[in-house]
C-alpha positions as a Markdown table, in Angstrom:
| # | Residue | x | y | z |
|---|---|---|---|---|
| 1 | Met | 7.8 | 16.6 | 9.2 |
| 2 | Trp | 6.9 | 13.9 | 6.7 |
| 3 | Leu | 5.3 | 11.6 | 9.3 |
| 4 | Glu | 3.1 | 14.4 | 10.5 |
| 5 | Arg | 2.0 | 15.1 | 7.0 |
| 6 | Leu | 1.3 | 11.4 | 6.5 |
| 7 | Val | -0.9 | 11.3 | 9.6 |
| 8 | Gly | -2.8 | 14.3 | 8.5 |
| 9 | Asp | -3.3 | 13.2 | 4.9 |
| 10 | Leu | -4.4 | 9.7 | 5.9 |
| 11 | Ala | -6.8 | 11.2 | 8.5 |
| 12 | Gly | -8.5 | 13.0 | 5.7 |
| 13 | Glu | -9.3 | 9.5 | 4.2 |
| 14 | Gly | -10.6 | 8.1 | 7.5 |
| 15 | Thr | -7.4 | 6.4 | 8.6 |
| 16 | Val | -6.3 | 7.0 | 12.2 |
| 17 | Leu | -2.6 | 6.9 | 13.0 |
| 18 | Ala | -1.5 | 7.8 | 16.5 |
| 19 | Pro | 1.8 | 7.3 | 18.4 |
| 20 | Gly | 1.8 | 3.8 | 19.9 |
| 21 | Ala | 4.3 | 1.2 | 21.1 |
| 22 | Gly | 7.0 | 0.9 | 18.5 |
| 23 | Gly | 5.6 | 3.3 | 15.9 |
| 24 | Leu | 2.3 | 4.7 | 14.7 |
| 25 | Ala | -0.8 | 2.6 | 15.6 |
| 26 | Met | -3.4 | 2.4 | 12.8 |
| 27 | Ser | -6.7 | 1.9 | 14.6 |
| 28 | Ser | -8.8 | 2.8 | 11.6 |
| 29 | Phe | -8.3 | 2.4 | 7.9 |
| 30 | Lys | -10.6 | 4.2 | 5.4 |
| 31 | Ser | -13.1 | 4.6 | 8.3 |
| 32 | Glu | -13.1 | 0.9 | 9.1 |
| 33 | Pro | -11.9 | -0.1 | 12.6 |
| 34 | Val | -8.7 | -2.1 | 12.9 |
| 35 | Asp | -8.5 | -4.1 | 16.1 |
| 36 | Pro | -5.8 | -4.8 | 17.2 |
| 37 | Pro | -4.2 | -1.8 | 15.4 |
| 38 | Val | -1.7 | -2.3 | 12.6 |
| 39 | Thr | 1.7 | -0.7 | 13.6 |
| 40 | Leu | 3.6 | 1.4 | 11.1 |
| 41 | Ala | 7.1 | 1.2 | 12.5 |
| 42 | Leu | 8.8 | 4.2 | 10.9 |
| 43 | Thr | 10.7 | 7.2 | 12.1 |
| 44 | Asn | 10.9 | 10.6 | 10.5 |
| 45 | Arg | 14.5 | 10.0 | 9.6 |
| 46 | Gln | 13.8 | 6.6 | 7.9 |
| 47 | Phe | 10.8 | 8.1 | 6.1 |
| 48 | Ala | 12.7 | 11.1 | 4.8 |
| 49 | Ala | 15.6 | 8.9 | 3.6 |
| 50 | His | 13.1 | 6.5 | 2.0 |
| 51 | Leu | 11.4 | 9.4 | 0.1 |
| 52 | His | 14.7 | 10.8 | -1.1 |
| 53 | Ala | 15.8 | 7.4 | -2.3 |
| 54 | Met | 12.4 | 6.9 | -4.1 |
| 55 | Ala | 12.4 | 10.4 | -5.7 |
| 56 | Pro | 14.1 | 9.6 | -9.0 |
| 57 | Asp | 11.7 | 6.8 | -9.9 |
| 58 | Ala | 8.7 | 8.5 | -8.4 |
| 59 | Ala | 9.3 | 11.6 | -10.6 |
| 60 | Glu | 8.6 | 9.4 | -13.6 |
| 61 | Val | 5.2 | 8.4 | -12.1 |
| 62 | Phe | 4.3 | 11.9 | -11.0 |
| 63 | Pro | 6.3 | 14.2 | -13.3 |
| 64 | Asp | 4.2 | 17.4 | -12.5 |
| 65 | Val | 5.5 | 17.7 | -8.9 |
| 66 | Asp | 8.8 | 18.0 | -7.0 |
| 67 | Pro | 10.5 | 14.5 | -7.0 |
| 68 | Val | 10.3 | 14.2 | -3.2 |
| 69 | Arg | 6.7 | 15.1 | -3.2 |
| 70 | Ala | 6.2 | 12.6 | -6.0 |
| 71 | Ala | 7.9 | 10.0 | -3.8 |
| 72 | Tyr | 5.5 | 10.9 | -1.0 |
| 73 | Gln | 2.5 | 10.5 | -3.3 |
| 74 | Leu | 3.8 | 7.1 | -4.4 |
| 75 | Phe | 4.3 | 6.1 | -0.8 |
| 76 | Leu | 0.6 | 6.8 | -0.2 |
| 77 | Val | -0.3 | 4.4 | -2.9 |
| 78 | His | 2.1 | 1.8 | -1.5 |
| 79 | Ile | 0.8 | 2.0 | 2.0 |
| 80 | Asp | -2.8 | 1.6 | 0.8 |
| 81 | Glu | -1.8 | -1.4 | -1.3 |
| 82 | Thr | 0.1 | -2.9 | 1.6 |
| 83 | Val | -2.7 | -2.5 | 4.2 |
| 84 | Ile | -5.4 | -3.7 | 1.8 |
| 85 | Thr | -3.6 | -6.7 | 0.4 |
| 86 | Arg | -1.0 | -7.9 | 2.9 |
| 87 | Ala | -1.7 | -6.6 | 6.4 |
| 88 | Val | -4.0 | -8.2 | 9.0 |
| 89 | Pro | -5.1 | -6.7 | 12.3 |
| 90 | Gly | -2.1 | -6.6 | 14.6 |
| 91 | Ser | 0.5 | -6.6 | 11.7 |
| 92 | Arg | 3.6 | -4.5 | 11.9 |
| 93 | Ile | 4.7 | -2.7 | 8.8 |
| 94 | Thr | 8.4 | -1.7 | 8.5 |
| 95 | Leu | 10.7 | -0.4 | 5.8 |
| 96 | Val | 13.4 | -2.9 | 4.9 |
| 97 | Asp | 15.8 | -2.4 | 2.0 |
| 98 | Gly | 13.5 | 0.3 | 0.6 |
| 99 | Arg | 10.4 | -1.9 | 0.6 |
| 100 | Leu | 7.4 | -2.2 | 2.9 |
| 101 | Arg | 7.5 | -5.4 | 4.9 |
| 102 | Val | 4.5 | -6.9 | 6.8 |
| 103 | Glu | 4.6 | -9.3 | 9.8 |
| 104 | Pro | 2.4 | -11.2 | 10.0 |
| 105 | Glu | 1.3 | -11.2 | 6.4 |
| 106 | Arg | -2.1 | -12.2 | 5.2 |
| 107 | Pro | -2.1 | -15.6 | 3.5 |
| 108 | Ala | -2.8 | -15.6 | -0.2 |
| 109 | Asp | -6.4 | -16.2 | -1.1 |
| 110 | Pro | -6.9 | -19.5 | -2.8 |
| 111 | Leu | -8.8 | -19.5 | -6.1 |
| 112 | Pro | -11.9 | -21.5 | -5.3 |
| 113 | Asp | -13.2 | -24.4 | -7.4 |
| 114 | Leu | -10.5 | -24.5 | -10.0 |
| 115 | Asp | -9.9 | -27.9 | -11.6 |
| 116 | Pro | -6.1 | -28.4 | -11.5 |
| 117 | Asp | -6.3 | -30.6 | -14.7 |
| 118 | Ala | -8.5 | -28.3 | -16.7 |
| 119 | Glu | -7.3 | -26.1 | -19.5 |
| 120 | Tyr | -8.1 | -22.4 | -18.8 |
| 121 | Glu | -7.8 | -19.5 | -21.1 |
| 122 | Trp | -7.7 | -15.8 | -20.1 |
| 123 | Arg | -9.4 | -13.3 | -22.4 |
| 124 | Ser | -10.4 | -9.7 | -22.2 |
| 125 | Glu | -13.0 | -7.8 | -24.1 |
| 126 | Pro | -12.8 | -4.1 | -25.0 |
| 127 | Pro | -15.5 | -1.7 | -23.7 |
| 128 | Gly | -18.7 | -2.2 | -25.5 |
| 129 | Gly | -18.2 | -5.9 | -25.8 |
| 130 | Arg | -16.8 | -5.8 | -29.4 |
| 131 | Arg | -14.3 | -8.5 | -29.9 |
| 132 | Arg | -11.8 | -8.8 | -32.7 |
| 133 | Pro | -12.0 | -12.1 | -34.7 |
| 134 | Arg | -9.5 | -14.7 | -33.7 |
| 135 | Ala | -6.6 | -15.3 | -36.1 |
């Protein structure tokens, strides 16, 4: 039930998941082709158990819906984050100990042109560019 819902909901965003070898093959993500497809190795039983385990925490994030529905909504966020930041074409995404795991995983992007001996400072400015004076 939950996997069918996932396939349908993601299809509405341009993501194509279809039964494939070892799970659901993602041949498109947000209307962009994925070749070779990313495999989401997940059974209905695993997915339902995962959603029920996530439900108490997810209810804090989405308090206006049923806790299992909240877990499903949070899973949608997690799968998007995982595909965008960690998966590469041909990756396999699995659930291990309640977390999404990716093999192979995208290497971290290096920060270009940073001087390892320089002193850097991080700042933020509020909207409108008004800054508070430094103390």
